[in-house]
N, C-alpha and C positions, 0 to 999 in steps of 0.2 A: 829668580824664578826658573831661568833655564837650568841652573844647577839642581835645584830642588826636583824638577822634572826628570832630570837625568838619573838622580838617585832613585826615584820611584820606579822608573823603567828598569833600572839595574836590579832593584829588589824584586820586582815582578819577574824579571828573566831568571833570577836565581831561584824563585819559588817554583816556577815552571819546571826548571831543570831538576829541582829536588824531587817534585812530584813525579816526573818522568823517571827518575832513578829508582823511587821507591816502588813504582808500578813495575818496572823492569825487574827489580829484586823479588818482588812478590810472585811475578810470573815464573821467574827462574826457580824459586823455592817450591812453587806448586808443581812444576814440571819434574824437579828432582824427587819430590814426594812421590809422584804417580810412577816414575820410572824405578826408583830404588825400593819402595815399599814391597811390591811382588817379590823381589829378590831376598830381601830381609825375611819375609814370611816364609819362603820355601827353605831358606837356610836354617830357620829356627826349627822347622819340622825335621829336616835331617839331622841337626845336631842333637836334638832332644829325643827322637824316637829311633834313629838309624834307618828310617825308610826314606827312599828317595821321593821328591816332590817337584812338580811343575804346575804352573798356573797360567791361565790366559790373562786374567786381569784380577787385581785386588785393590779395592778402594775402601778407605777409612776416614770417616769424619768424626773426630773426637768431640767435636762442638755439639753435633746432633745425635751421636751415638749410632750412626748408620754404618754397617759393614756390608760390602758386596763383594763376593768371591765368584768368579766364573771360570769354568774349565779347569778345575782342580783335578790332577792325576796323581795319586800316590801309589808307589811301587814297592813291593816287598824287597827286603834285604836278600843278598845271595844265599843265605842259609835256608831259604825256602825254595821248593822246586818249581814253584809257579810265580812269575813276576807280577801278575796282575793282582791289584789290591782294591783300589777305589777309583771310580771315575765320576765325578761330581759335575753336573751341569751348572748349578748354581747354589750358592748359599747367601741368603740375604736376611739380614737382621736389623731391626730397629729397637735399640735398648733405651731404657730410661737412664740418662746420664747421671742423675743424682743418686740413683740406686747403687752406683759403682762405689760410693763412699759408706754405704751401709752394710748390713750383715748379708743381705740377699740381693743378688743381681736381678733385676726385672727386665725381661725382654718382652716388649709389647706385641711384636710380630716377628715370627721366624719362618722362612721358606726353605726348604730343604729338598732339592731335586737331584735324586741319585739316578745315574744312568746305568752303573754296574757296580756291584760289590761282590768281590771274590773272597771268600773266607777259606783259608787253607790251613790244613793241619799237617805238620811235617812228621818225620819218622819218629821224633822223640815224644810226640803227642801234644806239643804246644801249637796253638793256632796263631795266625798272624794278628788277630783281634787281641788275643791275650798278651803277646809281646809288645804290640804297639801301646797298649794301655799301661803295661808295666813299665816300659822305657819313658813313657810320658810322665808317670808319677814320680819317677826318680828312685834312686837306691833306698831311700828312706820314705816310703809313702806315708801320707798323713793318715792318722787313724780315722776309720769310718765314723761319720757324724749321723745322729738320728735326724737332724734337720737338713734339708736341702738348701743349698746356697744359690740356686737359680730357680726362677719361676718364668716360664714361657706362657703368656696370656693367650696367645694364638699361634699354633703351629700347623703349617700347611707342608705335608709330606707327600712327595712324589717318589715312587720306587719302581724302576723298570724291570731290571734283571738282577737275580741273585744266583751265585755259583757256589757250591760246596764242594771243595777238593780234599778228600781224605787220602794222605799219603802214609798213613801209619802202617799199612800192609804192603806186601810185595806188589800186588796189583792195586794201583791206585783206583778210587771210586770217585768219579766226578759227576756231579748232578747239577743240572741248570733248570731254574724256575723263572718263567715269565710272569711276574707278578702283576705288572701294569697297575700299581696301587696308587690311589690318589685319594687322600682324606685329610681333613682338618680336625685338629684337636684343640681343646680349650683348657687353660690353667694346668699346665703339666709342669710338675716339679721332681718327677721320679720316671725314669724310662718304663718302669713297670706299669704306669698309667696308660701306656700306649696299647696294652693287651686288653682292648675293650672286646666285647663279644663279636663284632664284625671281624676284627683282626684275627682273634683266635679261631673263628669259624673257617677263615681262609686258610690258616696255618694247618688246622685238622684235615681240612679237605684235601690240601696238597700233600698230606703226610710229611709235613715240614717241621713241626714243632719240636720233635724229639731230636732229629738230625741238626737242626739250627742250634738248639741249646747246648750241644756238645762242642760247638765252635766259639760260643760267646763266653767271656769271663764274668765272674761275679754272680750276684743274685738273680739277674735277668736270665742268664743261661740256665741256672738251677731251676728257676721257675718254669721255664719252657720244657726242660727235660722231665720235671716232675709232672707237669700237666700231661705229657705224652704217656707216661707210665700209668697214671691213674685213669686212663681212658679219656673222658671228656668231663671230668668232675669240675675243673676250672671254668670251662665254658658254661656248663649247666649252672654253676653257682652264679656267674656273672649275669646270665640271662635271668635266672631266678630273681636277683636283686632288681634288675631293670623291670621285671614284670610286677614285682611287689610295689615298687615306686609308683608305676603307672596305676595299678589297682587303688593304691592309697589315694592318688590324685582323683580318680573317678569317684571314690567314696566321699571324698570332701565336697566334690561338686554335687553329689546326690544329697548330702546334708544341707547344703546351701539352698537347694531347691525346695526342701521341706518348709512349710510355713511355720 
Protein backbone atom coordinates (compact mmCIF):
# COMPACT_ATOMS: atom_id res chain seq x y z
CA UNK A 1 0.00 0.00 0.00
CA UNK A 2 2.83 2.36 0.88
CA UNK A 3 4.51 1.64 -2.49
CA UNK A 4 1.24 2.33 -4.34
CA UNK A 5 0.78 5.57 -2.42
CA UNK A 6 4.33 6.64 -3.26
CA UNK A 7 3.68 5.97 -6.97
CA UNK A 8 0.48 8.03 -6.90
CA UNK A 9 2.33 10.87 -5.17
CA UNK A 10 5.13 10.68 -7.73
CA UNK A 11 2.63 10.73 -10.60
CA UNK A 12 0.83 13.70 -9.06
CA UNK A 13 4.10 15.55 -8.66
CA UNK A 14 4.99 14.90 -12.30
CA UNK A 15 1.60 16.15 -13.49
CA UNK A 16 1.94 19.33 -11.45
CA UNK A 17 5.45 19.92 -12.82
CA UNK A 18 4.21 19.26 -16.37
CA UNK A 19 1.30 21.66 -15.89
CA UNK A 20 3.63 24.34 -14.53
CA UNK A 21 5.94 23.79 -17.51
CA UNK A 22 3.12 24.23 -20.03
CA UNK A 23 1.85 27.34 -18.23
CA UNK A 24 5.36 28.79 -18.27
CA UNK A 25 5.83 27.98 -21.96
CA UNK A 26 2.44 29.47 -22.82
CA UNK A 27 3.26 32.67 -20.95
CA UNK A 28 6.67 32.85 -22.65
CA UNK A 29 5.13 32.38 -26.12
CA UNK A 30 2.47 35.01 -25.40
CA UNK A 31 5.15 37.45 -24.24
CA UNK A 32 7.28 36.75 -27.31
CA UNK A 33 4.20 37.26 -29.52
CA UNK A 34 3.48 40.64 -27.92
CA UNK A 35 7.11 41.76 -28.08
CA UNK A 36 8.03 40.67 -31.59
CA UNK A 37 4.75 41.22 -33.43
CA UNK A 38 5.14 45.05 -33.55
CA UNK A 39 8.71 44.60 -34.82
CA UNK A 40 7.59 42.21 -37.55
CA UNK A 41 4.74 44.55 -38.49
CA UNK A 42 6.96 47.63 -38.92
CA UNK A 43 9.63 45.60 -40.74
CA UNK A 44 7.07 44.43 -43.26
CA UNK A 45 5.96 48.03 -43.91
CA UNK A 46 9.57 49.13 -44.47
CA UNK A 47 10.39 46.15 -46.71
CA UNK A 48 7.30 46.33 -48.90
CA UNK A 49 6.85 50.11 -49.21
CA UNK A 50 10.22 51.76 -48.52
CA UNK A 51 8.53 53.99 -45.92
CA UNK A 52 9.86 53.97 -42.37
CA UNK A 53 7.41 52.98 -39.64
CA UNK A 54 7.12 52.89 -35.87
CA UNK A 55 4.26 51.69 -33.66
CA UNK A 56 3.48 51.95 -29.96
CA UNK A 57 1.51 48.70 -29.77
CA UNK A 58 0.25 46.03 -32.14
CA UNK A 59 -2.06 43.22 -31.07
CA UNK A 60 -3.49 40.45 -33.22
CA UNK A 61 -5.75 37.62 -32.14
CA UNK A 62 -6.15 35.20 -35.08
CA UNK A 63 -8.79 33.21 -33.19
CA UNK A 64 -11.21 36.13 -32.79
CA UNK A 65 -10.12 38.21 -35.79
CA UNK A 66 -9.36 41.29 -33.69
CA UNK A 67 -6.55 43.68 -34.64
CA UNK A 68 -5.55 46.69 -32.55
CA UNK A 69 -2.82 49.11 -33.65
CA UNK A 70 -1.97 52.18 -31.61
CA UNK A 71 0.50 55.00 -32.16
CA UNK A 72 1.43 54.13 -35.75
CA UNK A 73 3.79 56.65 -37.39
CA UNK A 74 4.79 56.28 -41.05
CA UNK A 75 7.58 58.47 -42.43
CA UNK A 76 8.31 59.33 -46.07
CA UNK A 77 11.47 58.02 -47.78
CA UNK A 78 14.40 60.46 -48.22
CA UNK A 79 13.28 61.08 -51.83
CA UNK A 80 10.52 63.33 -50.44
CA UNK A 81 11.31 66.83 -49.12
CA UNK A 82 8.94 66.41 -46.15
CA UNK A 83 9.36 63.48 -43.72
CA UNK A 84 5.84 63.58 -42.26
CA UNK A 85 3.38 61.12 -43.76
CA UNK A 86 0.89 59.52 -41.34
CA UNK A 87 0.26 59.70 -37.61
CA UNK A 88 -2.43 57.24 -36.58
CA UNK A 89 -3.80 57.20 -33.06
CA UNK A 90 -5.65 53.93 -33.44
CA UNK A 91 -6.67 51.26 -35.91
CA UNK A 92 -9.07 48.69 -34.48
CA UNK A 93 -10.83 46.00 -36.47
CA UNK A 94 -13.06 43.04 -35.68
CA UNK A 95 -13.10 40.71 -38.67
CA UNK A 96 -15.19 37.64 -39.42
CA UNK A 97 -12.55 34.90 -39.18
CA UNK A 98 -14.42 32.50 -41.45
CA UNK A 99 -14.65 35.14 -44.18
CA UNK A 100 -10.86 34.96 -44.54
CA UNK A 101 -11.36 31.64 -46.34
CA UNK A 102 -13.95 33.05 -48.76
CA UNK A 103 -13.84 35.45 -51.70
CA UNK A 104 -14.58 38.54 -49.58
CA UNK A 105 -13.11 39.56 -46.23
CA UNK A 106 -15.86 40.85 -43.94
CA UNK A 107 -14.94 43.31 -41.21
CA UNK A 108 -17.78 43.71 -38.74
CA UNK A 109 -16.42 46.92 -37.19
CA UNK A 110 -13.49 49.15 -38.05
CA UNK A 111 -12.29 52.25 -36.19
CA UNK A 112 -9.76 54.53 -37.85
CA UNK A 113 -8.47 57.48 -35.82
CA UNK A 114 -6.13 59.72 -37.83
CA UNK A 115 -4.22 62.42 -35.99
CA UNK A 116 -2.31 63.77 -39.01
CA UNK A 117 -2.04 62.89 -42.69
CA UNK A 118 0.53 64.75 -44.79
CA UNK A 119 0.26 64.27 -48.54
CA UNK A 120 3.41 65.39 -50.34
CA UNK A 121 4.02 65.83 -54.04
CA UNK A 122 7.71 65.92 -54.95
CA UNK A 123 9.38 67.68 -57.91
CA UNK A 124 8.72 64.83 -60.37
CA UNK A 125 4.97 65.10 -59.71
CA UNK A 126 4.59 61.82 -57.78
CA UNK A 127 2.87 61.95 -54.40
CA UNK A 128 3.75 59.89 -51.35
CA UNK A 129 0.30 58.27 -51.46
CA UNK A 130 0.93 57.19 -55.05
CA UNK A 131 4.40 55.80 -54.26
CA UNK A 132 3.19 54.01 -51.12
CA UNK A 133 0.34 52.33 -52.97
CA UNK A 134 2.56 51.40 -55.92
CA UNK A 135 5.28 49.87 -53.74
CA UNK A 136 2.70 47.99 -51.69
CA UNK A 137 1.14 46.50 -54.83
CA UNK A 138 4.55 45.32 -56.06
CA UNK A 139 6.24 45.41 -59.47
CA UNK A 140 3.39 43.45 -61.09
CA UNK A 141 0.16 44.74 -59.52
CA UNK A 142 -2.94 42.60 -59.76
CA UNK A 143 -5.41 43.66 -62.46
CA UNK A 144 -8.34 45.70 -61.14
CA UNK A 145 -11.40 43.68 -60.27
CA UNK A 146 -15.00 44.75 -60.69
CA UNK A 147 -15.80 43.15 -57.33
CA UNK A 148 -14.49 44.40 -54.01
CA UNK A 149 -12.70 41.85 -51.85
CA UNK A 150 -13.45 43.66 -48.58
CA UNK A 151 -16.69 44.67 -46.90
CA UNK A 152 -16.74 46.87 -43.80
CA UNK A 153 -20.12 46.66 -42.13
CA UNK A 154 -19.45 49.57 -39.77
CA UNK A 155 -16.67 52.13 -40.20
CA UNK A 156 -15.98 54.83 -37.62
CA UNK A 157 -13.63 57.44 -39.05
CA UNK A 158 -12.02 60.23 -37.06
CA UNK A 159 -9.73 62.67 -38.88
CA UNK A 160 -8.05 65.66 -37.24
CA UNK A 161 -5.55 67.37 -39.56
CA UNK A 162 -4.73 67.11 -43.27
CA UNK A 163 -1.67 68.76 -44.82
CA UNK A 164 -1.14 69.12 -48.58
CA UNK A 165 2.47 69.94 -49.53
CA UNK A 166 3.09 70.62 -53.23
CA UNK A 167 6.82 70.78 -54.11
CA UNK A 168 6.45 70.60 -57.88
CA UNK A 169 7.25 74.30 -58.21
CA UNK A 170 10.23 76.35 -57.09
CA UNK A 171 8.23 77.85 -54.24
CA UNK A 172 6.48 75.00 -52.38
CA UNK A 173 2.84 75.42 -51.50
CA UNK A 174 1.81 73.97 -48.13
CA UNK A 175 -1.79 74.07 -46.90
CA UNK A 176 -3.08 72.77 -43.59
CA UNK A 177 -6.73 71.85 -42.96
CA UNK A 178 -8.21 71.30 -39.50
CA UNK A 179 -10.97 68.88 -40.43
CA UNK A 180 -12.04 67.61 -36.99
CA UNK A 181 -14.02 64.97 -38.85
CA UNK A 182 -15.96 62.29 -36.96
CA UNK A 183 -18.47 60.14 -38.83
CA UNK A 184 -19.76 56.57 -39.04
CA UNK A 185 -20.38 54.73 -42.32
CA UNK A 186 -22.22 51.48 -42.98
CA UNK A 187 -21.53 48.70 -45.51
CA UNK A 188 -18.45 50.13 -47.21
CA UNK A 189 -16.81 48.08 -49.98
CA UNK A 190 -15.35 50.93 -52.06
CA UNK A 191 -13.57 54.11 -50.84
CA UNK A 192 -15.78 56.13 -53.20
CA UNK A 193 -18.73 55.27 -50.95
CA UNK A 194 -17.22 57.60 -48.34
CA UNK A 195 -18.09 60.58 -50.55
CA UNK A 196 -21.56 61.03 -49.09
CA UNK A 197 -23.22 64.48 -49.36
CA UNK A 198 -21.99 65.57 -45.91
CA UNK A 199 -18.38 64.74 -46.75
CA UNK A 200 -18.57 66.36 -50.18
CA UNK A 201 -20.14 69.50 -48.71
CA UNK A 202 -17.24 69.77 -46.24
CA UNK A 203 -14.67 69.31 -49.01
CA UNK A 204 -16.34 71.91 -51.20
CA UNK A 205 -16.68 74.38 -48.35
CA UNK A 206 -12.97 74.14 -47.55
CA UNK A 207 -12.08 74.30 -51.27
CA UNK A 208 -10.33 70.99 -50.75
CA UNK A 209 -11.79 68.54 -53.26
CA UNK A 210 -9.72 69.57 -56.28
CA UNK A 211 -6.46 69.96 -54.40
CA UNK A 212 -6.86 66.66 -52.55
CA UNK A 213 -7.71 64.79 -55.74
CA UNK A 214 -4.34 65.72 -57.25
CA UNK A 215 -2.52 63.94 -54.41
CA UNK A 216 -4.57 60.71 -54.39
CA UNK A 217 -3.95 57.87 -56.85
CA UNK A 218 -6.60 55.84 -58.64
CA UNK A 219 -10.28 56.45 -59.23
CA UNK A 220 -10.82 58.25 -55.93
CA UNK A 221 -8.41 61.04 -56.87
CA UNK A 222 -9.95 61.33 -60.36
CA UNK A 223 -13.44 61.51 -58.88
CA UNK A 224 -12.51 64.32 -56.48
CA UNK A 225 -10.72 66.28 -59.20
CA UNK A 226 -13.64 65.89 -61.60
CA UNK A 227 -16.14 66.95 -58.95
CA UNK A 228 -14.19 70.17 -58.38
CA UNK A 229 -14.03 70.89 -62.12
CA UNK A 230 -17.73 70.41 -62.64
CA UNK A 231 -18.63 72.87 -59.91
CA UNK A 232 -20.80 70.92 -57.48
CA UNK A 233 -22.55 68.47 -59.78
CA UNK A 234 -21.50 65.43 -57.77
CA UNK A 235 -22.77 66.97 -54.54
CA UNK A 236 -26.03 68.07 -56.14
CA UNK A 237 -26.52 64.61 -57.66
CA UNK A 238 -25.96 62.89 -54.32
CA UNK A 239 -28.30 65.27 -52.53
CA UNK A 240 -30.91 64.81 -55.27
CA UNK A 241 -30.79 61.03 -54.82
CA UNK A 242 -31.16 61.37 -51.06
CA UNK A 243 -34.10 63.76 -51.50
CA UNK A 244 -35.79 61.43 -54.02
CA UNK A 245 -35.45 58.53 -51.62
CA UNK A 246 -36.96 60.57 -48.80
CA UNK A 247 -39.87 61.78 -50.94
CA UNK A 248 -40.50 58.23 -52.11
CA UNK A 249 -40.69 57.12 -48.50
CA UNK A 250 -43.19 59.91 -47.74
CA UNK A 251 -45.32 58.91 -50.76
CA UNK A 252 -45.48 55.33 -49.51
CA UNK A 253 -46.58 56.53 -46.08
CA UNK A 254 -49.28 58.65 -47.71
CA UNK A 255 -50.56 55.66 -49.69
CA UNK A 256 -50.68 53.55 -46.54
CA UNK A 257 -52.84 56.17 -44.82
CA UNK A 258 -55.46 56.12 -47.57
CA UNK A 259 -58.41 53.80 -46.85
